[in-house]
N, C-alpha and C positions, 0 to 999 in steps of 0.2 A: 338202814333204819326204815321203818314203815313211813310212808309219806304223810306225816302228821298234819301237814297244813292243807292237804287236798280238800277243797271246800265242799265238793259235792259227795263226799263220803263221810260217814259218821265215825270220826276217829274217837270213839269212846268204847266202853266195855263190850257192847253187844256186837259191833262190827268187828272188833279185834278178835272176839271169840269165833265169829263166822269165818274170818281169815284162817284161823287155826284149824277149824273143822275141815275146811276145803283143802288145806295143804298137808295135813298129817294123816297117814293111813290109819284106819280104825283097827282096834284090837278087840278080841273077844274077852269074855270073862266078867262082864258086869251082870250082877244078879238082877232079875226082873220078876215081878209078880203080875198078876192079872191087873192090879191097879197101876202098873207102869213102873214103879220103883220100890225097892226094899231098902229103906233108910237104915234099918238095924243091921242088915248084912253089910251094907256099904260102910257104915260107921265102924264096924269091927275091923276094917282094913286101915282105918285112919288113926294116926298118932299126931296129937298136937303137942308142941313143945315151945315154950316161951323162955328165952334166955333171961338172965338177970338184968341185961341191959334193955330188955323190952322187945327184942326182935322175935316175932312169932313165926314158927315153922309148922306147916301142915304136910304131913308125910303120908303117902298112900302107897302101900305095898301091892305091886301088881307084877308078879314074876312070869309074865307071858313071854317076854323076849328080854335078852340081856342088855337093856337100854333104860335110860330114864330121861325125863324132861322136867323143866322147872319154869316157874315165873316168879320173879321178884317184883312185887307191886309196891310203889312208893306213893303215899297219900299226898301227892302234890301235882298240880297241873297248872294250866294257864290261869285258872281262877284265883290262884294264890299269888300272882305276880302284882307288884305295886306299880304305881305310875312311873313311867320311864323305863320299866323293866319287862315289858311284854315280850314274850318269846324266850325268856330266860330258862323256863322249865324245859323247853324243847332243846335249847342250847346245851344245857347240862347233860341231857340224854346223849348228845354227841360226845361230850367230854368223857363220859363214863367208859368209852372205848379207847382212850388215849394212853392208858397204862398207869404205872405206879413208879415209885423210886427204883424198883427192882425189875421193871418190865417196860421196855420201850425206850431205853436210853443207853448210850455208850459210856457215859460218865455223869452220874447223877449229881455229884457235888458241883462239878463245873456247870452242868445244865441248870441247877437250882439257882446259882448266882446269875447266870445269863437270863433266866426267866424273871428274876427280880429286877435286874437292870432294864429288861425290856418293858416291864410293867411301869416302872418309874418313868421311863421315857414316854410311854403312851399316855400316862396320866398328865404329864406336863403338856404334851401335845393336845390332849382332850380339853384341858383347862383353857388353853389359849384359843382353841377352835370354837368353843361354845360361848365365849364372851359376847356380850351384846354388840360391841364394836370390835370384832376380831380383826387383827392386823395381819394381813396375808404375809407381809415381810417378816413378821415374827413367827407365824404359824408354820411356814414352809420349812425352815431349818429344823424345827422341832419334829416335824413329820419325817424328815430325812433321817434324823437321829433315831427315831423309833424304828424305821425300816432297817437301819444298820443293826440295831439291837435284835430285831426279829430274825434277821439272817444269821446272826451269831447263835441264837438259841436253837435255830433249826439244824445246826451242824451236829447236835447231840442226839437227834431223834432217830429211833428205829421205827419206821412207820409200820402200822398194822400188826404190831407185836402181839397184842392181846388176841386178835382174830386168828393170827397164824398158829398160836399155841392151841387154841380150841380146834381148829381145823386139822392140825397134825395129830391131835388126840382122837380124831374121828367124830368131832362135833359137827352138828348140822343145825340149820335154822337159827343161827346167831342173828339176833335182831332186837329191836326195841321200838317203843311207840310212846308218844306223848299225847294226851288228850286234855280236855278242859278240866278233868277231875283227877287224873292220876298219870304216873309214868310207869312203864313196865319194861322188864328186861327178860329175854327168853333165849334158851338154846337147849339142845339135847346132846347127850354124850353116852358112850358105852358104859355099862354098869361098873366095870372095873376102874373107871376114871372118877369115881365119886369123891375121892379125896382131892384130886386136882380141881374139881368143881368148887369144893369148899374153900380151897386156897384162893383160886382166881376170883370168885364172886365176893368173898370177904375182903380180899386185898384191894379191889378197885373201889370199895366204899370205905375202907380204912385209910388208904393213902392215895387218893386220886391226885394225879398230876395234870394240870391244865395246859399241857404242852400243845402247841399249834392252835392255841385259842383263837387268835385273830385270823389265822388262815381259815379255820373252820367257821368263824363268823362270816367270812366272805362267802363260803359255800352255802350257808343258810340264807344269806341275802340273795344269792343267785336262785336258790330254791323258791324263795318268795317271788322273785321276778317271773319265774317260769310258771308257777302254779296260781298266782294271784294277779299280779300286775299285767301279765301278758295273756291272761285267760278271762274272757268276759264273764263266764259263770263264776270264776273265782272272785272277781271284783264284786259281782252281784251278791254272793253269799256273805262277803265281808261287810258290805253295807247293810244287808238284811239283818245280820246279827247285831251290828252296832245300833241299828234303829230299834231293835227288839228289847234291849236292856239299857235303861237309862242310868241305873245305879249299880247293878250287880256286875262284877268283873267277868261274867260270861261274855260281855261285849268285847273282851280282848280276843284278837285272833290268836290261835295257838302258835302260829309261826312267828307272831309278833309284828308290830308296826315297823316300817322301814327305818325310821329315824331312831327307834330304840335298838334295833339290831345293829345299826351302825355306831351306836354310842355306848352300850354296856361294856363293862371291862372285866378283865380276869379277876379283879378284886370283887366286883359285884357277884361274879359266879361263885367265888369262894364263900361269900357271906350267905348266898342262897343255899349252897350245899350245907353249910354249918347249921342253918336254921331248919331246913326241911328233911335232910337226909340223916335223921337220927333214928336209931333202931326201933324206938317205940312207934315210929311213923311208917314202918316197913313190915311187909309180910312176904314170906316165900313159901310156895307150894312145890313139893318135889314128888313126882309120880313115876313109878316104874319098878324095875327090879332092884329094889333097895331093901335094906335091913335096918329098921329103926333102932334096934338094940345096939348096933355098931355105928350107925350114922349119927345118933344124938351126941355121943362123945366127940365126934369130929366137928359137929356144929358148935359145941361148947369150946373146942380147942381153937377153931379159926374165927368164927363169927363172934365168939365171946370176947375176942381181943378189942372189939370196937367199943369205945366208951359210950355209955348212955348219955342222954342229954334231956333237957326239958322238952316236953311236948310242944310242938308249934302252936301258935295262937289260933283259935278258931276264927273262921271268916265271920265278920260282923255284919257286913252289908247285906240287906235283904231288898230284893227288887220290889218296889211298890206296886200295888194293883194297877193293871192297865185300865186306862179310862177313855182311850180314844183309839180308833183305827189309825194305823200308820201305813203309808204307801211309799215305796221306794221305786223309782223308775230309772233304769239305766238305758239311755239311748245309744245304740251301738250298731255297727254294720253286721253284727253276727246274727244268728238265728234267734227267734223269740224264745223266751223261757219264762215260766210262771211259777212262783212260789207263794204259798199261803201258810202262815204259821199262827198257832194259838198257844198262849201261855198255859202251862199245866204244872201240877205240883211235882215235888221231888219223887224219885223212885221209891223212897221209903213211905210214901203216903198210902193210906188205907185203900185208895181207889186205883192203885197202880195195876192190879190185876184186871180191872175194868178197862183201863187204857190199853193193856196188852190185847184184850179181846177186840177192842175197837181197831187197833192196828191190824190185827189178823183179818178181820172181816172186811175192812176197807182196802187193805193194800198188800195182802199176802198172795203174791203170784198172779197168774193169769185168770184165776177164777174169782179174784177179789172184785168188790163192787166198783172201785175206782177204775181198775183196768178194763173191766167189761164195759162200763158206761162210756169212758172217754176214748179208749183205744179200739176195742172190738166192735161195739154196737154203733156208736155215733161217729167213730173214726175222726174225732176231733184232735187227737194227739197221737204221736208216734211212740211216746213213752209217758208213763204216769205211775205214781206211787206215793209213798209216804215214809217219813223218818219218825219213829215213835219218840225219840229223845234227841234233841239237838240244842246246843252244841255239847252238852253233857247231860248227866241225869242225877248227880248227887244233890244238887240244889234245884229249886223250881226252874223249869226250862221250857222248851217249845215242842209242840207236836207240829210237824211240818208236812204238807202235801206239795207235790211238784208235778209239772206236766210240761212236755215239749210239744207245742202245737204242730199239727200237720200243715203241709203246704197250703197257703191260702186261708188258714184259720187264725183268727185273732186271739190274743190273750183273753179278751173279754168273753169270747164264746167258751173257751176252756174254763174260765173262772165261773161262769154261770152253771156249767154242767157239774163242776166239782162241788159247788155250794149246794146244788140240788141233792147230791149224795150225802153231804154232811147234814143237810136239813132233814132228810129222811130218817136219820138216826134219832133225831129229837122228836119225831112225830109218829114213827112206826116201830113196832117191836121187831128186832131181828128174829130170825127163825131158830127153832131148836136145832135144825140141821147145821146152821152156821155156828152156833155155839158148840155143838158136838165136834165139828171140824177143828175149831180153835183149840179145844182141849186135847184132841188127838195130836195135832201138830205140836202143841206145847210139850207134850210128853215125848214125842219122837225127837224133837230138837234137843231136849235134855238128855235123852238116851244116847244120841249120837255124840253129844259133847262129852259124855262120860266114857266113851269107848275109844278114846285116844289119849295118850299121856299129856301131850301139849295142851289140848283143849281143856282137859280136866284141871291141869295145873293153873291155867289162866282163869278158869271158872272159880276155883277155890280161893286163890289169892285175891282176886278182884272182889268176890263176895265178902271176904273178910274185911277188906278196906271199906267197901260201901256200907255193909250192914253190921259189921262186927262179928259175923258168924257165917262160916261156910255152909251151914245147914240151910241157909235161906233158899238155896236153889231147889231143895226138896220141899220146903214149906210152901214155896210159891205154887206148887202143883195143887195143894189143898185149896188155896185161894182161887185158883182158876176154876175149880169145880163149883165154887160158890157164886160165881158171876151169873147174874140173871139178865133177861131182856130189859127188865125195869131198871136195873143198874146202868145199863148202857144208855138208855134214854135219859136218865138222870144226869150222868156225867157228860154226855154229849150236850145236854141242855145248858149246863153252866160253862162249858168250854167253847163251843162253836158259836160265839156271839160277836157282834160287830166291834164292840169296845175292846174285846180281848184279841183282836186280829192284827197281824202284821203281814203286809203284802210286799213282795218284791218281784219285779218283772224286767225283762229285757224287751225294749221296744225297738224293732229293727228300723234303722234309718240308712239312707244311702251313705257310702263312705265320703269323706270330705273331698272336694275337688282338688286335684293336684294344682299346686301353685305354678303359674307359668314361669319358665326360666327367664332370668333377667339377663339381658344382653349388655355387655359393657359399652359405655359410650365411646364413640370414635373421637 
């Protein structure tokens, strides 16, 4: 699985796409015009098909090599989790690899009963453990009974059965990710394995079996310890996000809070799956050497087996406007680190193209304003940049700048230099050369994303989930051309304000003195 909980990476659409672009070889065959893209030519290669149950498929025929790649995007992430259930979207991502009644078991009838016995044992233990006045003498034997039931259920498991079938069929890049906004599943196969794909991918969402649930929950807990609790930057980001959103569930960590991870149950996971993993809440893009005329009947045959269901409820909570600057300071023996975030609208907002331009001018590479000012010219930081969308982008979120101060440089010096660059955007027009570079890079980025099967599949399915239309990635180019210097000054002016700001920093302090050893009295 992608490290969904890694705090200093943006585990949302744009970072996931970047990972795909870096990891998959590019393929020729994408039409280009002088204006950068030919939507009509590309659209002629696309077949959209929606099943009666509501599952949408976006098929792109590209017979360059006898392979195909796909992404299934599910319109659920950590933002959809309720109180006490943080991390459950990420947890189910793990469960989707555990197999089905026909895959991953030596005897499903016996395993099914063992799983039910195990769950009942765990629920009894959980009920006793979470009581206000828990009686350890009562809790301990219930825990032991659960462990015995867990061991019995484990005897029926064939580990990694799903992954082994994919790999034996020549599959590569078997992976998944969870973000604040969505969950995605990907891999690639030879073209002659298209029916195997239809069976496997539909089967795991038709009949998921939550085997090894509590063992996997322990794995997730260890993942949290490693990436958050044992990592100063991880702890900082978690506090930063919590301080940034007082109402909206973006304040949930994708990995989940420790107490929630240690408490949600297999029953909770089933309910989460039944609510959110309905066909109308899912989209799959398949790209490569495929034949839509023969593939569509296979999609109907396999994916059409999955019952439709009511659309999940929309998210009601809206983050109220920020009215005061918030500052979070983590005092730790580690190196200093500085973050500064500003609330911004959802990615569907009319000013998103302007924010994209701001991201590019301020933080794209070593020629960007922030890097030049803080790292190259003033040598105040050893690293500096920005995240255009954090922790997600479907709902109003954060624009975040960061810097790692150089030796002997304080967070305050870095802060002042950074804010000077932000202030410049509100008082001085960016140059036409900077705008031209932004537009060229935006076109180049899209071109490269279209030149490999996996990157394109991820782009298409994610665009469908976020915007309701995969064509959004082409239409965005037109909006990039319309961005002006005046737009940047306007958007920077309402964004980079004190009341709209959240700051988080690591302030380096000496490690605590070692406690003297106590000598036993003679």
